[in-house]
N, C-alpha and C positions, 0 to 999 in steps of 0.2 A: 511567522508569517500568516497563520491562520487568526491571530487576534488582530493584526494589523490592518488585514484586509475585510475583517467580517464587515463592520462598520458601514464603509463606504464601497466594497465591491474591490476586486483584484486591478481592474483598469485603471481606477481611480488612485488606488496606492502606490504611493511612490517608493521607490529603493530606499530614498532616505528614511521614509516612516518605517519601512520594513528592517531597516538595520537598526534605527532607534530602539523600536519593539523588542527584536531580539540581541539587544547589544552587541552588533559586530561592528567590526571595521568595515569600509569599503573594499579594503585589500582581503579580507577574510572571504567577502561575498565574491568577487569577482574569480578569487582564487577556485571556489568549488561551482560559479555558476557563469556563464556568458552574458545571460540578460534576465530580466525578469521574467521572461516567458519561460526559459529554461527551468527557474525556479519552480514557479507553477506546475509545470510539467513533470518535475520531482516530487512534489506536494502530491498531485492526483496520483503518479505510480504507487508511491509508498502508502495512501489511503487504501487504493486498490488490493495491493499486497496484504493489507493488514485483514483487509474483509475477507481475503479469500482464506487465509491463515487462520483466523478467528471462525469462520463459518463452514471451512471446510477440513482443512489439514490438522486442527487441534482436537476437534471432536472425534476426528479418526484414530491419532495417536493416542488420546485419553483411552478409546475404547477397546484398542488393542493393546494397551499398556506399552507403547513403545518397540515392541516386537516387530521388526521390519518384514519378515516373511508372513507373519499375522497379517500385517496392516496391507501387503500388497494382495494378499488371497482375498482379505477381504472387499478391496476396491476391487479386484478383477471378478469375484463372485457376482457382486451388486451388478455391476455393467453387464454381465453375461445373462444374470437373471430379467433384466430391464429389456435387454435386448432380443431374446430367446424367440418372442413371440412374433418378431418382424419376419421369421424366412417362412 
């Protein structure tokens, strides 16, 4: 989808162009999405999820070596330290 719509924009990109670029059939497309708008929202959602994971979650898991308790403790301690001066 990204390659098909980058040059001419999402609105101007037809579903046929998206399908051709992705090498998908119309049946496969409509099995997963109701329309082009739903596809666009799914793409945006995935990009946001990736940014959140890459920018926030992955660094925490690397820092705390995937130890769940340490990870949660670190997140809460940071949050408490940031908000402790508010009251």
